Residue frames relative to the residue before (quaternion, step in Angstrom):
aa qw qx qy qz dx dy dz
M 1.0000 0.0000 0.0000 0.0000 0.00 0.00 0.00
R 0.5488 -0.7003 0.3686 0.2693 3.53 -0.92 0.98
L 0.7739 0.2676 -0.1705 0.5480 3.62 1.17 -0.41
Q 0.1877 0.8155 -0.5252 0.1548 3.56 1.14 0.58
D 0.8521 0.1202 -0.1356 0.4910 3.57 -0.99 1.01
K 0.5581 0.5774 -0.4168 0.4259 3.61 1.17 0.32
V 0.2625 -0.7314 0.6111 0.1509 3.53 -1.23 0.66
A 0.0416 -0.8325 0.5509 -0.0426 3.56 -0.69 1.12
I 0.2226 -0.7156 0.6469 0.1411 3.53 -1.09 0.86
I 0.0308 -0.7711 0.6358 0.0115 3.55 -1.02 0.87
T 0.2091 -0.7828 0.5737 0.1196 3.58 -0.61 1.11
G 0.7845 0.2418 -0.2234 0.5255 3.54 -1.09 0.73
A 0.3549 0.7865 -0.4399 0.2491 3.55 1.17 0.64
G 0.4884 0.6686 -0.4362 0.3523 3.57 1.20 0.26
S 0.8093 0.0600 -0.0116 0.5843 3.58 1.19 -0.40
G 0.8149 0.3381 -0.1932 0.4294 3.52 -1.37 0.03
I 0.8396 -0.1149 0.1180 0.5177 3.53 -1.08 -0.84
G 0.6555 0.5380 -0.3207 0.4219 3.58 0.90 -0.88
R 0.6523 0.5026 -0.3127 0.4735 3.57 0.96 -0.82
E 0.6581 0.4981 -0.3148 0.4687 3.59 0.88 -0.89
A 0.6490 0.5129 -0.3225 0.4602 3.59 0.96 -0.80
A 0.6343 0.5345 -0.3329 0.4486 3.58 0.98 -0.82
L 0.6671 0.4968 -0.2992 0.4675 3.59 0.93 -0.88
I 0.6855 0.4807 -0.2857 0.4662 3.58 0.92 -0.90
F 0.6420 0.5226 -0.3284 0.4548 3.60 0.91 -0.88
A 0.6642 0.4991 -0.3053 0.4654 3.58 0.93 -0.89
R 0.6436 0.5238 -0.3159 0.4600 3.57 1.00 -0.83
E 0.7085 0.4293 -0.2475 0.5025 3.57 1.16 -0.61
G 0.7237 -0.5111 0.2262 0.4047 3.57 1.19 0.50
A 0.5371 0.6374 -0.4152 0.3643 3.60 1.21 -0.12
Q 0.3535 -0.6262 0.6374 0.2768 3.49 -1.37 0.42
V 0.1689 -0.8500 0.4985 0.0211 3.55 -0.47 1.26
V 0.1874 -0.7352 0.6421 0.1100 3.51 -1.07 0.88
V 0.2120 -0.7893 0.5718 0.0713 3.53 -0.49 1.29
A 0.0402 -0.8047 0.5920 -0.0199 3.58 -0.61 1.16
D 0.2290 0.7594 -0.5778 0.1924 3.57 -0.81 1.00
M 0.4850 -0.6403 0.5031 0.3189 3.58 -1.24 0.38
N 0.6556 0.4739 -0.2984 0.5065 3.57 1.21 -0.47
D 0.3162 -0.7980 0.4815 0.1772 3.56 -0.13 1.28
D 0.6617 0.5150 -0.3224 0.4393 3.59 0.88 -0.90
A 0.6765 0.4858 -0.2956 0.4679 3.58 0.90 -0.89
G 0.6526 0.5155 -0.3165 0.4563 3.58 0.98 -0.82
E 0.6630 0.4982 -0.3019 0.4702 3.57 0.94 -0.86
K 0.6188 0.5383 -0.3442 0.4570 3.59 1.09 -0.68
T 0.6236 0.5263 -0.3407 0.4670 3.59 1.01 -0.74
V 0.6537 0.5057 -0.3049 0.4733 3.57 0.95 -0.91
E 0.6408 0.5323 -0.3192 0.4519 3.57 0.96 -0.86
D 0.6831 0.4838 -0.2869 0.4658 3.57 0.93 -0.89
I 0.6091 0.5300 -0.3491 0.4756 3.59 1.08 -0.65
G 0.6639 0.5080 -0.2973 0.4613 3.56 0.92 -0.89
A 0.6494 0.5275 -0.3141 0.4487 3.57 0.99 -0.83
A 0.6975 0.4439 -0.2591 0.4993 3.57 1.20 -0.57
G 0.6250 -0.5822 0.3217 0.4085 3.57 1.28 0.16
G 0.5508 0.6176 -0.3936 0.4003 3.58 1.26 0.17
E 0.3870 -0.7007 0.5505 0.2371 3.53 -1.35 0.01
A 0.1726 0.7820 -0.5764 0.1627 3.56 -0.78 1.07
I 0.1417 -0.7390 0.6461 0.1279 3.53 -1.33 0.36
F 0.3299 -0.7189 0.5729 0.2147 3.53 -1.27 0.41
V 0.0381 -0.7659 0.6417 0.0154 3.53 -1.05 0.88
S 0.3654 -0.7277 0.5393 0.2145 3.57 -0.59 1.14
T 0.0444 0.8402 -0.5259 0.1243 3.57 -0.52 1.19
N 0.1492 -0.7204 0.6691 0.1048 3.51 -1.15 0.80
V 0.3200 -0.8064 0.4627 0.1820 3.57 -0.19 1.26
A 0.6362 0.5420 -0.3283 0.4400 3.59 1.22 -0.35
Q 0.6846 0.4390 -0.2774 0.5115 3.59 1.28 -0.04
A 0.4840 -0.7117 0.4310 0.2711 3.56 -0.62 1.17
A 0.6676 0.5110 -0.3170 0.4389 3.59 0.84 -0.92
S 0.6442 0.5276 -0.3188 0.4528 3.58 1.04 -0.75
V 0.6816 0.4662 -0.2889 0.4843 3.59 0.92 -0.86
Q 0.6179 0.5339 -0.3419 0.4651 3.58 1.01 -0.74
A 0.6591 0.5002 -0.2998 0.4748 3.59 1.00 -0.84
L 0.5941 0.5721 -0.3503 0.4440 3.58 1.09 -0.71
V 0.6941 0.4567 -0.2743 0.4841 3.57 0.83 -0.97
Q 0.6376 0.5345 -0.3297 0.4462 3.58 0.97 -0.82
Q 0.6745 0.4830 -0.2985 0.4719 3.59 0.91 -0.88
T 0.6007 0.5583 -0.3544 0.4493 3.57 1.09 -0.65
E 0.6971 0.4566 -0.2765 0.4787 3.58 0.84 -0.95
E 0.6381 0.5276 -0.3366 0.4486 3.58 0.99 -0.73
R 0.7176 0.4428 -0.2567 0.4723 3.60 0.96 -0.82
F 0.8361 0.2263 -0.0797 0.4934 3.58 0.79 -1.01
G 0.5262 -0.7023 0.3676 0.3077 3.59 1.26 -0.01
R 0.8063 0.0714 -0.0156 0.5870 3.59 1.23 -0.18
L 0.1700 -0.7412 0.6264 0.1714 3.55 -1.35 -0.01
D 0.1347 -0.8210 0.5541 0.0269 3.55 -0.75 1.12
V 0.8056 0.1324 -0.0226 0.5770 3.57 1.06 -0.75
I 0.0164 0.7450 -0.6644 -0.0568 3.55 -1.16 0.63
F 0.1527 -0.7611 0.6279 0.0562 3.52 -0.89 1.03
N 0.1518 -0.8089 0.5664 0.0430 3.57 -0.13 1.35
N 0.0679 0.8613 -0.4859 0.1320 3.49 0.32 1.37
A 0.5590 0.6467 -0.3976 0.3335 3.62 1.07 -0.65
G 0.1991 0.7751 -0.5809 0.1488 3.54 -0.97 0.86
I 0.2365 -0.7586 0.5913 0.1379 3.54 -1.31 0.37
F 0.0860 -0.7641 0.6380 0.0409 3.54 -1.30 0.45
P 0.1371 -0.8416 0.5170 0.0746 3.62 0.27 1.22
D 0.5966 -0.5754 0.4272 0.3611 3.56 -1.15 0.64
A 0.6867 0.5069 -0.2791 0.4399 3.58 1.06 -0.77
D 0.5210 0.5995 -0.4300 0.4293 3.60 1.25 0.08
G 0.1731 0.8070 -0.5384 0.1698 3.55 -0.31 1.27
S 0.8292 -0.0995 0.1140 0.5380 3.54 -0.85 -0.98
V 0.6113 -0.5335 0.4378 0.3873 3.55 -1.24 0.47
L 0.6433 0.5404 -0.3205 0.4376 3.60 1.13 -0.56
D 0.7788 0.3741 -0.1613 0.4770 3.55 1.10 -0.72
T 0.5992 0.5931 -0.3679 0.3923 3.59 1.10 -0.61
T 0.3823 -0.7462 0.5002 0.2166 3.56 -0.79 1.02
E 0.6403 -0.5166 0.4053 0.3986 3.52 -1.28 0.38
E 0.6294 0.5480 -0.3395 0.4339 3.58 1.03 -0.75
I 0.6592 0.4847 -0.3084 0.4852 3.60 0.97 -0.81
W 0.6113 0.5486 -0.3426 0.4560 3.58 1.00 -0.82
D 0.6930 0.4805 -0.2798 0.4589 3.58 0.79 -1.02
L 0.6367 0.5382 -0.3268 0.4451 3.58 0.98 -0.83
V 0.6833 0.4800 -0.2854 0.4704 3.57 0.85 -0.98
M 0.6636 0.4978 -0.3140 0.4618 3.59 0.91 -0.85
N 0.6418 0.5411 -0.3335 0.4290 3.59 0.96 -0.78
V 0.7260 0.4058 -0.2427 0.4992 3.58 0.95 -0.82
N 0.7778 0.4153 -0.2132 0.4207 3.57 0.58 -1.17
L 0.7777 0.3073 -0.1680 0.5220 3.60 1.00 -0.73
K 0.6893 0.4429 -0.2803 0.5001 3.58 0.78 -0.98
G 0.6216 0.5571 -0.3458 0.4285 3.59 1.02 -0.75
V 0.6591 0.4768 -0.3039 0.4958 3.58 1.02 -0.75
F 0.6081 0.5507 -0.3400 0.4597 3.58 1.03 -0.79
L 0.6919 0.4661 -0.2852 0.4718 3.59 0.85 -0.93
G 0.6091 0.5515 -0.3551 0.4458 3.59 1.03 -0.72
C 0.6798 0.4708 -0.2787 0.4883 3.56 0.96 -0.90
K 0.6335 0.5724 -0.3270 0.4052 3.56 0.90 -0.94
Y 0.7826 0.3335 -0.1767 0.4952 3.58 0.87 -0.92
A 0.6232 0.5342 -0.3539 0.4482 3.60 1.16 -0.40
I 0.6292 0.5856 -0.3529 0.3695 3.59 0.91 -0.83
P 0.6520 0.4920 -0.3508 0.4580 3.68 0.81 -0.73
A 0.6336 0.5150 -0.3305 0.4733 3.60 1.06 -0.71
M 0.6531 0.4958 -0.3132 0.4792 3.58 1.02 -0.74
Q 0.5971 0.5453 -0.3563 0.4681 3.58 1.08 -0.63
R 0.6573 0.4950 -0.3033 0.4806 3.58 1.01 -0.80
A 0.6934 0.4717 -0.2675 0.4746 3.59 1.13 -0.67
G 0.5433 -0.6418 0.3873 0.3781 3.58 1.26 -0.20
G 0.7904 -0.2044 0.1089 0.5672 3.58 1.24 0.27
G 0.0678 0.8135 -0.5762 0.0406 3.53 -1.28 0.05
S 0.3801 -0.6964 0.5643 0.2284 3.52 -1.39 0.05
I 0.1415 -0.7615 0.6304 0.0513 3.54 -0.89 1.09
I 0.0485 -0.7789 0.6253 0.0009 3.55 -0.85 1.02
N 0.0677 -0.8123 0.5793 -0.0074 3.55 -0.49 1.22
V 0.3423 -0.7464 0.5335 0.2024 3.57 -0.80 0.99
A 0.0752 -0.7432 0.6647 0.0126 3.52 -0.70 1.19
S 0.3775 -0.7055 0.5297 0.2813 3.60 -0.78 -0.96
F 0.6105 -0.5238 0.4265 0.4135 3.54 -1.23 0.30
V 0.6276 0.5421 -0.3510 0.4348 3.62 1.13 -0.48
A 0.5105 0.5869 -0.4418 0.4469 3.58 1.26 0.14
L 0.7185 0.4340 -0.2197 0.4971 3.57 1.30 -0.36
V 0.7873 0.1075 -0.0412 0.6057 3.58 1.13 -0.68
G 0.5979 -0.5623 0.4201 0.3870 3.56 -1.22 0.35
A 0.5060 -0.6522 0.4727 0.3084 3.56 -1.10 0.71
A 0.5777 -0.6089 0.4254 0.3384 3.56 -1.15 0.68
T 0.7618 0.1516 -0.0998 0.6218 3.58 1.17 -0.59
P 0.6085 -0.6057 0.3587 0.3663 3.63 -0.97 0.75
Q 0.1721 0.7414 -0.6302 0.1534 3.56 -0.99 0.98
I 0.0705 -0.8972 0.4315 0.0625 3.51 0.90 1.03
A 0.6916 0.4779 -0.3009 0.4502 3.60 0.85 -0.89
Y 0.6508 0.5167 -0.3154 0.4583 3.57 0.93 -0.89
T 0.6700 0.5041 -0.3003 0.4547 3.56 0.86 -0.97
A 0.6723 0.4905 -0.2980 0.4676 3.58 0.90 -0.90
S 0.6454 0.5260 -0.3312 0.4439 3.59 0.96 -0.80
K 0.6846 0.4812 -0.2905 0.4641 3.58 0.97 -0.82
G 0.5884 0.5397 -0.3648 0.4790 3.57 1.15 -0.53
G 0.6380 0.5239 -0.3140 0.4689 3.57 1.06 -0.75
V 0.6248 0.5310 -0.3369 0.4627 3.58 1.00 -0.78
L 0.6523 0.5294 -0.3152 0.4414 3.56 0.93 -0.89
S 0.6920 0.4686 -0.2813 0.4716 3.60 0.85 -0.94
M 0.6444 0.5274 -0.3185 0.4530 3.58 0.96 -0.85
T 0.6402 0.5398 -0.3257 0.4390 3.57 0.98 -0.83
R 0.6378 0.5279 -0.3330 0.4512 3.57 0.96 -0.81
E 0.6741 0.4987 -0.3112 0.4473 3.57 0.88 -0.89
I 0.6429 0.5126 -0.3148 0.4742 3.58 0.98 -0.83
A 0.6293 0.5513 -0.3327 0.4352 3.59 0.98 -0.84
V 0.6825 0.4799 -0.2852 0.4718 3.57 0.95 -0.86
E 0.6830 0.5278 -0.2978 0.4078 3.56 0.86 -0.97
F 0.8198 0.2960 -0.1217 0.4748 3.58 0.85 -0.93
A 0.3482 0.7763 -0.4770 0.2204 3.61 1.24 0.09
R 0.7228 0.4428 -0.2631 0.4608 3.61 0.91 -0.84
Q 0.6193 0.4728 -0.3579 0.5146 3.54 1.30 0.24
N 0.5317 -0.6667 0.3739 0.3647 3.56 1.31 0.45
I 0.5247 0.5798 -0.4343 0.4471 3.55 1.12 0.73
R 0.1525 -0.7960 0.5839 0.0465 3.54 -0.67 1.17
A 0.0590 -0.7755 0.6267 0.0484 3.57 -1.17 0.61
N 0.0280 0.7991 -0.5970 0.0646 3.54 -0.81 1.05
A 0.3401 -0.7278 0.5642 0.1907 3.54 -1.18 0.69
L 0.2160 -0.7605 0.6037 0.1025 3.55 -0.71 1.13
C 0.1009 -0.8223 0.5600 -0.0067 3.57 -0.63 1.20
P 0.0890 -0.8241 0.5579 0.0412 3.60 0.05 1.22
G 0.4330 -0.5853 0.5961 0.3386 3.46 -1.40 0.22
P 0.7413 -0.3578 0.2715 0.4988 3.61 -1.20 -0.19
V 0.1752 -0.7980 0.5745 0.0486 3.55 -0.89 1.01
A 0.4610 -0.6926 0.4906 0.2589 3.56 -0.99 0.89
T 0.2222 0.7514 -0.5764 0.2319 3.54 0.33 1.33
P 0.6693 -0.4808 0.3552 0.4412 3.61 -1.20 0.27
L 0.6047 0.5682 -0.3551 0.4305 3.60 1.06 -0.73
L 0.7128 0.4377 -0.2719 0.4758 3.60 0.74 -0.99
Q 0.6455 0.5381 -0.3309 0.4292 3.57 0.94 -0.82
S 0.6462 0.5027 -0.3244 0.4738 3.58 1.06 -0.68
I 0.6471 0.5201 -0.3141 0.4605 3.58 1.06 -0.78
L 0.7797 0.3315 -0.1524 0.5088 3.56 0.99 -0.89
S 0.2346 0.7877 -0.5317 0.2043 3.58 1.06 0.73
D 0.5874 0.5383 -0.3573 0.4873 3.59 1.26 -0.39
P 0.4533 -0.7169 0.4531 0.2742 3.65 -0.56 1.09
A 0.6290 0.5359 -0.3485 0.4424 3.61 1.02 -0.68
K 0.6558 0.4976 -0.3076 0.4773 3.58 0.97 -0.82
L 0.6300 0.5371 -0.3245 0.4575 3.55 1.05 -0.82
A 0.6779 0.4862 -0.2933 0.4670 3.59 0.85 -0.94
R 0.6185 0.5524 -0.3395 0.4438 3.59 1.05 -0.77
R 0.6775 0.4761 -0.2911 0.4792 3.59 1.03 -0.75
L 0.6991 0.5120 -0.2943 0.4031 3.57 0.77 -1.03
V 0.6011 0.5877 -0.3723 0.3932 3.60 1.04 -0.63
H 0.6867 0.4828 -0.2802 0.4656 3.59 1.17 -0.50
I 0.6439 0.5340 -0.3141 0.4490 3.61 1.24 -0.21
P 0.4448 -0.7384 0.4293 0.2695 3.63 -0.37 1.17
P 0.7156 0.4210 -0.3027 0.4681 3.69 0.81 -0.74
G 0.4497 -0.7177 0.4348 0.3061 3.60 1.23 -0.21
R 0.7237 0.3313 -0.2455 0.5534 3.57 1.18 0.46
F 0.5208 -0.5957 0.5008 0.3508 3.54 -1.31 0.29
A 0.5721 -0.5587 0.4665 0.3780 3.54 -1.28 0.35
Q 0.3907 -0.6510 0.5862 0.2828 3.53 -1.30 0.38
A 0.6197 -0.5793 0.3790 0.3699 3.57 -1.06 0.75
Q 0.6351 0.5488 -0.3292 0.4327 3.58 1.02 -0.75
E 0.6184 0.5502 -0.3474 0.4406 3.58 1.08 -0.66
I 0.6636 0.4688 -0.2969 0.5018 3.59 1.05 -0.72
A 0.6332 0.5339 -0.3274 0.4548 3.58 1.02 -0.78
N 0.6230 0.5363 -0.3417 0.4555 3.60 1.05 -0.66
A 0.6239 0.5167 -0.3332 0.4824 3.57 1.09 -0.69
A 0.6371 0.5164 -0.3214 0.4735 3.58 1.02 -0.78
L 0.6038 0.5584 -0.3479 0.4501 3.58 1.06 -0.74
Y 0.6462 0.5106 -0.3222 0.4668 3.59 0.92 -0.84
L 0.6918 0.4746 -0.2856 0.4632 3.59 0.87 -0.90
A 0.6495 0.5111 -0.3148 0.4667 3.58 1.14 -0.54
S 0.6820 0.5220 -0.2757 0.4318 3.55 1.11 -0.70
D 0.6235 -0.5427 0.4161 0.3790 3.55 -1.32 0.26
E 0.4750 0.6646 -0.4414 0.3713 3.60 1.24 -0.15
S 0.7342 0.3750 -0.2117 0.5249 3.58 1.16 -0.59
S 0.1948 0.8533 -0.4708 0.1108 3.58 1.19 0.53
Y 0.7442 0.3409 -0.2255 0.5283 3.62 1.15 -0.43
V 0.5100 0.6006 -0.4319 0.4389 3.56 1.27 0.36
N 0.2062 0.7787 -0.5534 0.2119 3.57 -0.40 1.25
G 0.8235 0.1706 -0.1560 0.5180 3.56 -0.91 0.93
A 0.4245 0.7452 -0.4282 0.2849 3.55 1.26 0.31
T 0.3083 -0.6579 0.6467 0.2324 3.49 -1.33 0.50
F 0.0849 -0.8488 0.5218 -0.0071 3.54 0.11 1.35
V 0.0998 -0.8526 0.5130 -0.0023 3.53 0.03 1.38
V 0.0206 0.7675 -0.6381 0.0582 3.56 -0.83 1.09
D 0.2901 0.8126 -0.4398 0.2493 3.54 0.48 1.25
G 0.5464 -0.6448 0.3947 0.3604 3.60 1.20 0.25
G 0.6769 -0.5039 0.2876 0.4530 3.56 1.27 0.22
I 0.3354 0.7699 -0.4936 0.2261 3.61 1.22 0.15
T 0.7400 0.4216 -0.2386 0.4665 3.57 0.80 -1.01
A 0.6225 0.5309 -0.3419 0.4623 3.59 1.27 -0.15
A 0.6733 0.5429 -0.2823 0.4152 3.55 1.17 -0.55
Y 0.2720 -0.7206 0.6161 0.1648 3.53 -1.08 0.85
V 0.7620 0.0118 0.0063 0.6474 3.53 0.91 -0.99
T 0.2395 -0.7838 0.5600 0.1211 3.56 -0.77 1.03
P 0.4488 -0.6950 0.4851 0.2833 3.61 -0.80 0.95
E 0.4992 -0.6392 0.4936 0.3141 3.56 -1.09 0.68
């Protein structure tokens, strides 16, 4: 199994990409710490991992609060004795996040606190645990919009993901000689409940799909499989990478109808 004897924290593991990653990581031998603000969803992920023969615990976590993230890492080490992988996946995309002209300061701050500060705190408290373990893999979720402009305005989300990408590179360089790798996973749009609720308007949906070469959104499992590779020793020389899994969006100049 590809993650045998590894301990992995996954934030936002109650749904979407995080949930799929938790199930896959556990199936590949990892002991998984499911972190989420939604207790019911997080516990359901743990229950499903257990039913499949895996091992996991749930820790209620607010990634935007330092004490909460510090407690998450502490509970991980207390239960499993080490930390090898953190998948900083939790993120938000409020409906009110739009043009720079319209987005309020409150929405900007909210998105930055979760999407950027949350990743910063995950790295801040995970890295010392990885140093104690002799190394580890950090996987930070950025986005294809960290590389190109979004098809529809989403200024705070786009800026937050650009920050994640830059921060990941710096961490990758700083800790490489301590056997700690950091990579930014940049998905294209994923068919999660979050995106589906945002794109319930058919016009918005069509506006997005026209830019995607395969003509469909990614499935959460497809992104989770990429995270599995970055978590595993198969990617031992992959560090500081912009790991794009977007169906070709960033490669396309003109997309065929």
